[in-house]
C-alpha positions in Angstrom: 10.8 22.8 -8.4 13.2 23.5 -5.5 16.7 24.7 -6.3 18.8 23.9 -3.2 21.2 22.1 -2.8 22.3 21.7 -6.4 23.4 18.3 -7.7 27.1 18.5 -8.7 28.1 15.0 -9.8 28.3 14.2 -13.5 28.0 10.6 -14.7 29.5 10.4 -18.3 27.9 6.9 -18.7 24.4 8.4 -18.5 24.9 10.9 -21.4 22.7 10.1 -24.3 20.9 7.2 -22.6 17.1 6.8 -22.8 15.5 7.2 -19.4 11.8 6.4 -18.5 10.4 7.8 -15.2 6.9 7.2 -13.8 5.2 9.9 -11.7 7.5 12.7 -12.9 5.2 15.7 -12.8 5.7 16.9 -9.2 7.7 16.4 -6.0 10.5 13.9 -6.1 9.5 12.8 -9.6 9.9 16.3 -11.1 13.4 16.6 -9.5 14.3 13.2 -11.0 13.3 14.4 -14.4 15.4 17.5 -14.0 18.3 15.5 -12.6 18.4 13.0 -15.5 17.9 15.7 -18.1 20.9 17.5 -16.5 23.0 14.4 -17.3 22.2 14.8 -21.0 19.8 11.9 -21.0 16.8 11.5 -23.2 14.0 11.6 -20.6 10.4 10.5 -21.0 8.1 10.6 -18.1 4.4 9.8 -17.4 2.0 11.1 -14.9 -1.7 11.6 -14.4 -1.3 15.3 -13.6 -1.4 16.9 -17.1 -0.9 20.6 -16.2 2.0 19.9 -13.8 3.5 17.4 -16.3 3.6 19.9 -19.1 5.2 22.5 -16.8 7.9 20.1 -15.7 8.5 19.1 -19.3 8.8 22.7 -20.4 11.3 23.4 -17.6 13.5 20.4 -18.4 13.1 19.7 -22.2 11.9 16.2 -21.3 9.0 14.4 -23.0 5.8 14.2 -21.0 2.9 11.8 -21.7 -0.2 11.8 -19.7 -1.0 8.3 -18.3 -3.1 6.7 -15.6 -0.7 4.0 -14.4 -3.6 1.8 -13.5 -3.9 1.3 -17.3 -0.9 -1.0 -17.6 -1.6 -1.7 -21.3 -1.2 2.0 -22.1 1.9 2.3 -20.0 3.5 -0.7 -21.8 2.6 0.9 -25.1 4.2 4.2 -24.1 7.4 2.4 -23.1 7.5 0.6 -26.4 7.0 3.9 -28.3 9.7 5.6 -26.3 12.2 2.9 -27.4 11.2 3.4 -31.0 11.7 7.2 -30.9 14.7 7.6 -28.6 16.4 4.2 -28.8 16.0 1.4 -26.2 15.3 2.4 -22.7 18.4 1.7 -20.5 17.1 3.3 -17.3 13.7 2.7 -15.7 12.8 4.7 -12.6 9.6 3.3 -11.0 8.9 6.4 -8.8 5.1 6.8 -9.0 3.0 6.2 -5.9 0.2 7.8 -3.8 0.4 7.8 0.0 -3.1 9.1 0.5 -4.2 8.1 4.0 -7.0 5.6 4.6 -8.6 3.7 7.5 -8.1 0.0 7.3 -11.4 -0.6 9.1 -13.4 0.9 6.2 -11.3 0.2 3.2 -13.3 -1.9 0.7 -12.0 -4.6 -1.5 -12.2 -2.3 -4.5 -10.3 0.3 -2.5 -7.6 -2.2 -1.6 -7.2 -3.3 -5.2 -6.8 0.4 -6.2 -4.1 1.1 -3.7 -2.2 -1.9 -5.0 -2.7 -0.8 -8.6 -1.5 2.7 -7.9 1.5 1.8 -5.7 2.8 -1.6 -6.9 1.2 -3.2 -10.0 2.4 -0.7 -12.6 6.0 -1.1 -11.5 6.0 -4.8 -12.4 4.4 -4.2 -15.8 6.8 -1.3 -16.5 9.7 -3.7 -15.8 8.1 -6.4 -18.0 7.7 -3.8 -20.8 11.2 -2.5 -20.7 13.0 -5.8 -20.4 13.2 -6.6 -24.2 14.7 -3.2 -24.8 17.3 -3.6 -22.1 18.1 -7.2 -23.2 18.6 -5.8 -26.8 21.1 -3.2 -25.4 22.9 -5.8 -23.3 22.5 -3.8 -20.1 20.1 -1.8 -18.0 19.3 -0.3 -14.6 16.0 -0.4 -12.9 15.4 1.7 -9.8 12.2 0.9 -7.8 11.1 3.3 -5.2 10.3 2.0 -1.8 9.6 3.8 1.5 10.8 3.9 5.1 7.1 4.2 6.2 6.6 0.5 6.8 10.0 0.1 8.5 8.8 2.8 10.9 5.4 1.2 11.5 3.6 4.3 10.2 -0.2 3.7 10.2 -3.1 5.1 8.3 -2.1 3.9 4.9 -1.9 0.1 4.9 -2.4 -0.2 1.1 0.6 2.1 0.6 2.9 0.5 3.2 2.0 -3.0 2.0 2.9 -2.0 -1.6 6.2 -0.5 -0.6 7.2 -3.5 1.4 6.3 -5.7 -1.6 8.5 -3.5 -3.9 11.5 -4.7 -2.1 10.5 -8.3 -2.4 9.8 -7.8 -6.1 13.3 -6.3 -6.6 15.0 -9.2 -5.0 12.7 -11.7 -6.7 13.6 -10.3 -10.2 17.3 -9.7 -9.7 18.5 -13.1 -10.7 16.2 -13.4 -13.7 17.2 -9.9 -14.9 20.9 -10.4 -14.1 21.1 -13.1 -16.8 20.7 -10.3 -19.3 23.1 -7.9 -17.5 20.2 -5.8 -16.1 20.5 -4.5 -12.6 17.5 -3.8 -10.3 17.6 -2.1 -6.9 15.2 -0.4 -4.5 15.8 3.2 -3.5 14.2 3.7 -0.1 13.6 7.4 0.9 12.8 8.6 4.3 10.4 11.5 5.0 11.3 13.8 2.1 10.2 17.4 2.4 8.3 17.9 -0.8 5.6 20.7 -1.2 2.9 18.0 -0.9 4.2 16.5 2.3 4.6 20.0 3.8 1.1 21.0 2.8 -0.7 17.8 3.9 1.1 15.9 6.5 4.1 17.8 8.1 2.8 19.8 11.0 4.8 20.7 14.1 4.2 17.3 15.6 5.6 15.6 12.6 8.6 17.9 12.5 9.3 16.9 16.1 9.0 13.2 15.1 11.5 13.7 12.3 13.8 15.6 14.5 13.8 12.7 17.0 14.0 10.0 14.3 16.8 11.2 12.1 20.4 10.9 13.1 21.2 13.8 10.8 19.0 16.8 11.7 18.7 18.6 8.4 15.6 18.3 6.1 15.7 15.4 3.7 15.2 16.9 0.2 14.3 15.5 -3.2 17.8 16.3 -4.4 19.2 13.9 -1.8 17.1 11.1 -3.4 18.1 12.1 -6.9 21.7 11.8 -6.0 21.3 8.2 -5.2 19.1 7.5 -8.2 21.7 8.9 -10.6 24.4 6.7 -9.0 22.2 3.6 -9.3 21.4 4.4 -12.9 25.0 5.0 -13.9 27.7 2.5 -14.7 29.5 3.5 -11.5 27.1 1.1 -9.7 27.7 -1.7 -12.2 27.9 -4.4 -9.6 25.0 -3.3 -7.4 21.8 -5.3 -7.8 19.1 -6.8 -5.6 19.8 -4.2 -2.9 17.8 -1.6 -0.9 19.6 1.7 -0.7 18.2 3.8 2.2 18.4 7.6 2.1 16.6 8.7 5.3 19.1 10.8 7.3 19.8 7.8 9.6 16.3 7.2 11.0 16.6 5.2 14.2 
């Protein structure tokens, strides 16, 4: 995990709360696990990458459970068990996604369904599973992860960008239903975050130039920048924020 810049804000309302994070083994997810653990939360996270998940858990004292999020029944069971062990989940971070590139001209129906399952479907069923626990508590915060990719008309990954656009619709479509139980739901929309994966696979010199042109702020967008917003949205400091999309992208224009 990267170490700069450090997160400095402390949110007393988060201390002791049960937090569930999807896709927490690497990248932004691993930084989210560390950030919430640093707030004295009881953190459980799931991921398909077992070795990386164990490493992140060891570095943060969080609980890791291997899970293929396409198995929504298993995911729901893990969420239920987490509530039994640590107390009701009060914060759900739907972070997991896969932006593997694909050609729309050759994508099969099965491939399309898989992209939706990996990037969208599990988020809904995680919300469904966590709802009874949050209702019992009398409060909760759900943070769904979107993406600036579809705003920017990025191509080569239609299943991903379609899912990320749908995430924002799902957030707004659930806000009133969840609000009746004092549960908040928002979308955190990152720009192009410089994770090791992005740098290794997609960010060459041409992309660096694109980012330089696109961002109003010229520094690199880092996972910690995204974590800072996630902590705020999870905390009671954002108690009247719901149904919104919070963009953290360096001012991409």
